[in-house]
C-alpha positions as CSV (number, residue, x, y, z in Angstrom):
1,X,-28.2,-62.8,-52.1
2,X,-25.5,-64.4,-50.0
3,X,-25.8,-65.4,-46.4
4,X,-22.6,-63.8,-45.5
5,X,-23.9,-60.4,-46.8
6,X,-26.9,-60.8,-44.5
7,X,-24.6,-61.5,-41.5
8,X,-22.3,-58.5,-42.4
9,X,-25.4,-56.3,-42.6
10,X,-26.6,-57.5,-39.2
11,X,-23.2,-56.6,-37.7
12,X,-23.3,-53.1,-39.3
13,X,-26.8,-52.6,-37.9
14,X,-25.8,-53.7,-34.4
15,X,-22.7,-51.4,-34.4
16,X,-24.4,-48.5,-36.2
17,X,-21.0,-47.8,-37.8
18,X,-19.2,-49.4,-40.8
19,X,-15.7,-48.9,-39.4
20,X,-16.5,-50.5,-36.0
21,X,-18.4,-53.3,-37.8
22,X,-15.5,-53.9,-40.1
23,X,-13.1,-54.2,-37.1
24,X,-15.5,-56.7,-35.4
25,X,-15.6,-58.7,-38.6
26,X,-11.8,-58.4,-39.3
27,X,-12.8,-57.0,-42.7
28,X,-11.7,-53.8,-44.5
29,X,-14.3,-50.9,-44.5
30,X,-14.3,-50.8,-48.4
31,X,-15.0,-54.6,-48.5
32,X,-17.8,-54.2,-46.0
33,X,-19.3,-51.3,-47.9
34,X,-19.2,-53.3,-51.1
35,X,-21.1,-56.1,-49.3
36,X,-23.8,-53.7,-48.2
37,X,-24.2,-52.4,-51.8
38,X,-24.4,-55.9,-53.1
39,X,-27.1,-56.8,-50.6
40,X,-29.0,-53.6,-51.4
41,X,-28.8,-54.3,-55.1
42,X,-30.1,-57.8,-54.7
43,X,-33.1,-56.6,-52.6
44,X,-33.7,-53.5,-54.7
45,X,-33.8,-50.8,-52.0
46,X,-31.5,-48.9,-49.6
47,X,-31.0,-50.6,-46.2
48,X,-28.9,-47.9,-44.4
49,X,-28.6,-44.2,-44.4
50,X,-25.3,-42.4,-43.7
51,X,-25.2,-40.0,-40.7
52,X,-22.5,-37.9,-39.2
53,X,-22.0,-40.6,-36.5
54,X,-22.2,-43.6,-38.7
55,X,-25.3,-45.3,-40.3
56,X,-28.9,-45.8,-39.4
57,X,-31.4,-48.3,-40.7
58,X,-34.1,-47.4,-43.2
59,X,-37.5,-48.9,-42.8
60,X,-36.6,-51.7,-45.1
61,X,-33.3,-52.2,-43.2
62,X,-35.2,-52.5,-39.9
63,X,-37.6,-55.1,-41.4
64,X,-34.7,-57.1,-42.9
65,X,-32.8,-57.0,-39.6
66,X,-35.8,-58.7,-37.9
67,X,-35.7,-61.5,-40.5
68,X,-32.0,-61.9,-40.2
69,X,-32.2,-62.4,-36.5
70,X,-34.8,-65.1,-37.1
71,X,-32.5,-66.6,-39.7
72,X,-29.7,-66.6,-37.1
73,X,-31.8,-68.6,-34.7
74,X,-32.6,-71.1,-37.5
75,X,-28.9,-71.4,-38.5
76,X,-28.0,-71.9,-34.9
77,X,-30.6,-74.7,-34.6
78,X,-29.2,-76.4,-37.7
79,X,-25.6,-76.1,-36.4
80,X,-26.5,-77.5,-33.0
81,X,-28.5,-80.4,-34.5
82,X,-25.5,-81.3,-36.7
83,X,-23.2,-81.3,-33.8
84,X,-25.5,-83.4,-31.6
85,X,-25.9,-85.9,-34.5
86,X,-22.2,-86.2,-34.8
87,X,-21.4,-86.6,-31.1
88,X,-24.4,-88.7,-30.1
89,X,-25.3,-88.2,-26.5
90,X,-23.4,-85.0,-26.0
91,X,-23.9,-81.3,-26.3
92,X,-25.2,-78.6,-24.0
93,X,-28.8,-78.6,-22.8
94,X,-30.3,-75.4,-21.4
95,X,-33.2,-76.0,-19.0
96,X,-35.6,-73.6,-17.4
97,X,-37.1,-74.6,-14.1
98,X,-39.9,-72.7,-12.3
99,X,-39.6,-74.6,-8.9
100,X,-36.3,-75.2,-7.3
101,X,-37.8,-77.9,-5.2
102,X,-38.7,-80.0,-8.2
103,X,-36.9,-83.2,-7.4
104,X,-38.6,-85.0,-10.3
105,X,-36.5,-82.9,-12.8
106,X,-33.3,-83.1,-10.7
107,X,-33.5,-86.9,-10.5
108,X,-34.1,-87.2,-14.2
109,X,-31.1,-84.8,-14.9
110,X,-28.9,-87.1,-12.7
111,X,-29.8,-90.1,-14.8
112,X,-29.3,-88.1,-18.0
113,X,-25.8,-87.0,-16.9
114,X,-24.9,-90.6,-15.8
115,X,-25.9,-92.0,-19.2
116,X,-24.3,-89.2,-21.3
117,X,-20.8,-88.4,-19.9
118,X,-20.2,-85.7,-22.6
119,X,-23.5,-83.9,-21.9
120,X,-23.5,-80.6,-19.9
121,X,-26.6,-78.9,-18.4
122,X,-27.4,-75.3,-17.7
123,X,-30.4,-74.9,-15.4
124,X,-32.1,-71.6,-14.9
125,X,-34.5,-71.2,-12.0
126,X,-37.0,-68.4,-12.7
127,X,-40.7,-67.7,-13.6
128,X,-42.5,-68.5,-16.8
129,X,-42.9,-64.7,-17.3
130,X,-39.1,-64.4,-17.7
131,X,-38.2,-67.8,-19.1
132,X,-40.7,-68.1,-22.0
133,X,-39.3,-65.0,-23.9
134,X,-35.8,-66.5,-23.5
135,X,-37.1,-69.8,-24.8
136,X,-38.6,-68.1,-27.9
137,X,-35.3,-66.2,-28.4
138,X,-33.4,-69.5,-28.5
139,X,-31.6,-68.9,-25.1
140,X,-33.3,-71.9,-23.5
141,X,-34.1,-75.4,-25.0
142,X,-36.9,-76.5,-22.7
143,X,-38.8,-75.4,-19.6
144,X,-40.3,-77.6,-16.9
145,X,-43.1,-75.7,-15.2
146,X,-46.8,-75.2,-14.5
147,X,-48.5,-75.2,-17.9
148,X,-51.8,-73.6,-17.2
149,X,-51.2,-70.7,-19.6
150,X,-50.6,-71.3,-23.3
151,X,-47.8,-69.2,-25.0
152,X,-47.6,-68.2,-28.6
153,X,-45.0,-70.1,-30.6
154,X,-44.6,-72.9,-28.1
155,X,-45.7,-76.5,-27.5
156,X,-46.7,-77.8,-24.1
157,X,-46.6,-81.5,-23.1
158,X,-48.3,-82.5,-19.8
159,X,-46.2,-84.6,-17.5
160,X,-48.4,-85.0,-14.4
161,X,-51.3,-83.3,-12.5
162,X,-50.6,-81.9,-9.1
163,X,-52.4,-79.4,-6.9
164,X,-51.5,-76.5,-4.6
165,X,-52.5,-77.1,-1.0
166,X,-52.2,-75.3,2.4
167,X,-49.6,-76.7,4.8
168,X,-48.5,-76.1,8.4
169,X,-46.5,-77.7,11.1
170,X,-48.0,-80.8,12.7
171,X,-48.0,-78.9,16.0
172,X,-49.9,-75.9,14.6
173,X,-53.2,-75.3,16.5
174,X,-55.2,-75.8,13.2
175,X,-53.5,-79.1,12.4
176,X,-55.8,-81.1,14.6
177,X,-59.0,-79.8,12.9
178,X,-60.7,-82.1,10.4
179,X,-62.5,-79.3,8.6
180,X,-61.4,-75.7,8.1
181,X,-62.8,-72.8,6.2
182,X,-61.0,-69.8,4.7
183,X,-62.3,-67.7,7.6
184,X,-60.4,-70.0,10.0
185,X,-57.2,-68.8,8.4
186,X,-57.9,-65.1,8.6
187,X,-55.8,-64.5,11.7
188,X,-52.8,-66.6,10.6
189,X,-49.5,-65.5,9.2
190,X,-48.0,-66.9,6.0
191,X,-44.6,-67.8,4.5
192,X,-44.9,-67.6,0.7
193,X,-42.6,-67.9,-2.3
194,X,-42.1,-65.2,-4.9
195,X,-44.4,-66.9,-7.5
196,X,-47.1,-64.6,-8.6
197,X,-49.9,-67.1,-9.5
198,X,-50.3,-68.8,-6.1
199,X,-50.3,-65.5,-4.3
200,X,-52.9,-64.0,-6.6
201,X,-55.2,-67.0,-6.1
202,X,-54.8,-66.8,-2.4
203,X,-55.6,-63.1,-2.3
204,X,-58.6,-63.6,-4.6
205,X,-60.1,-66.3,-2.4
206,X,-59.7,-64.2,0.7
207,X,-61.2,-61.2,-1.0
208,X,-64.1,-63.2,-2.3
209,X,-64.7,-64.5,1.2
210,X,-64.9,-60.9,2.5
211,X,-61.7,-61.3,4.4
212,X,-58.7,-58.9,4.7
213,X,-55.5,-59.8,2.7
214,X,-53.4,-62.7,4.2
215,X,-50.6,-61.5,6.5
216,X,-47.3,-62.3,4.8
217,X,-44.6,-62.8,7.5
218,X,-41.9,-64.3,5.3
219,X,-41.4,-64.1,1.5
220,X,-38.6,-66.0,-0.1
221,X,-37.9,-67.9,-3.3
222,X,-35.8,-70.3,-1.2
223,X,-37.7,-73.5,-0.4
224,X,-35.4,-74.1,2.4
225,X,-36.3,-70.8,4.1
226,X,-40.0,-71.5,3.6
227,X,-39.7,-75.1,5.0
228,X,-38.2,-73.9,8.2
229,X,-40.7,-71.1,8.5
230,X,-43.6,-73.6,8.2
231,X,-42.0,-76.1,10.5
232,X,-40.6,-74.0,13.3
233,X,-42.3,-70.6,13.2
234,X,-46.0,-71.6,13.1
235,X,-46.5,-70.0,9.7
236,X,-48.9,-71.3,7.0
237,X,-47.7,-72.0,3.5
238,X,-48.8,-73.0,0.0
239,X,-46.9,-75.8,-1.8
240,X,-47.6,-78.6,-4.2
241,X,-49.2,-81.8,-2.9
242,X,-46.4,-84.0,-4.4
243,X,-43.7,-82.0,-2.7
244,X,-45.5,-81.9,0.6
245,X,-45.6,-85.7,0.6
246,X,-41.8,-85.8,0.3
247,X,-41.1,-83.4,3.1
248,X,-43.9,-84.1,5.5
249,X,-42.0,-86.6,7.6
250,X,-38.6,-84.9,8.1
251,X,-40.2,-81.5,8.7
252,X,-43.4,-82.7,10.4
253,X,-45.6,-80.9,8.0
254,X,-49.3,-81.6,7.3
255,X,-51.9,-80.5,4.8
256,X,-54.6,-78.4,6.3
257,X,-58.1,-79.5,5.0
258,X,-59.3,-76.0,4.0
259,X,-62.5,-76.1,2.0
260,X,-62.2,-74.1,-1.2
261,X,-58.4,-73.5,-0.9
262,X,-56.9,-76.0,-3.3
263,X,-56.4,-75.5,-7.0
264,X,-54.8,-77.5,-9.9
265,X,-51.1,-77.4,-10.7
266,X,-50.6,-79.2,-14.0
267,X,-46.9,-79.7,-14.6
268,X,-45.3,-80.1,-18.0
269,X,-42.6,-79.1,-20.5
270,X,-42.6,-76.1,-22.8
271,X,-40.5,-75.8,-26.0
272,X,-40.5,-73.8,-29.2
273,X,-43.1,-74.9,-31.7
274,X,-40.9,-75.0,-34.8
275,X,-37.5,-74.9,-33.1
276,X,-34.9,-77.6,-32.7
277,X,-35.4,-79.9,-29.7
278,X,-32.0,-81.5,-28.9
279,X,-32.0,-85.3,-28.5
280,X,-30.9,-84.8,-24.8
281,X,-34.1,-82.8,-24.3
282,X,-36.2,-85.5,-25.8
283,X,-34.4,-88.1,-23.6
284,X,-35.2,-85.9,-20.6
285,X,-38.8,-85.8,-21.6
286,X,-38.9,-89.6,-21.9
287,X,-37.4,-90.0,-18.4
288,X,-39.9,-87.6,-16.8
289,X,-42.9,-89.3,-18.5
290,X,-41.8,-92.8,-17.6
291,X,-40.7,-92.1,-14.0
292,X,-37.7,-94.4,-14.5
293,X,-35.3,-92.1,-12.8
294,X,-35.5,-93.0,-9.1
295,X,-33.6,-93.2,-6.8
296,X,-31.5,-90.2,-7.5
297,X,-32.1,-87.5,-4.9
298,X,-31.4,-88.1,-1.2
299,X,-34.3,-87.4,1.2
300,X,-34.5,-83.9,2.7
301,X,-32.8,-83.6,6.1
302,X,-34.3,-81.4,8.8
303,X,-30.9,-80.4,10.2
């Protein structure tokens, strides 16, 4: 069995037609058909069936295609590893980020780029629900996110512990209270992000307290939008304790001391269990763990 025959077979399967596959491979149809027969002979079973429109996979062909796709990922890992070893601090690092306001990661990335002039970064901002499948498919190298949920086929490394807290403008009528209950928030309006987990926890706490659902006045993934809603529109919000410390002064925000309305936010990195982790990703991990990447990001401005 030759690797090129497996690759030719995958192209035929993806096109569903020998002629179109041969054009994509710049190979003659007879040569491609010969490759298919050679592969079928080495495996001992038919992989494709001829149809009026082209070819379709047999059950064996479908199973083999799944393995070939996995092999492609492995070969891609090997190729990227060889290139990185040859170039040193170079390559292309694909990072998933769940919080666009995560200055810790952005600061570490700035140091990484400064120390590795030939390195390029691709940063995707999304949710774990969408990013973890991309990670497992080899489309992302590493994710920096909340790591409360384990995912099959991945490894998680904890970076630091944070927590979600309720925030409001320092001029909000509740900001002067030393103690608050969930019931005290029942008449307030909220500005929340699009993350599912914090919203679900907030709804559950209100429901368990016998209160109606919180009134959402603003929903936006943009942290800038939410910051202005909290600071200037008298809306309540949920954010991380670490982030609130950084923006409390310029936006005059405070944490509301609400009993029973805080919950953990463990932050870490996620990567494939048996996949290739580029040296640049490992360097990024070391920077995040050590904290030796400040100063890098200017302070938030309220203007």
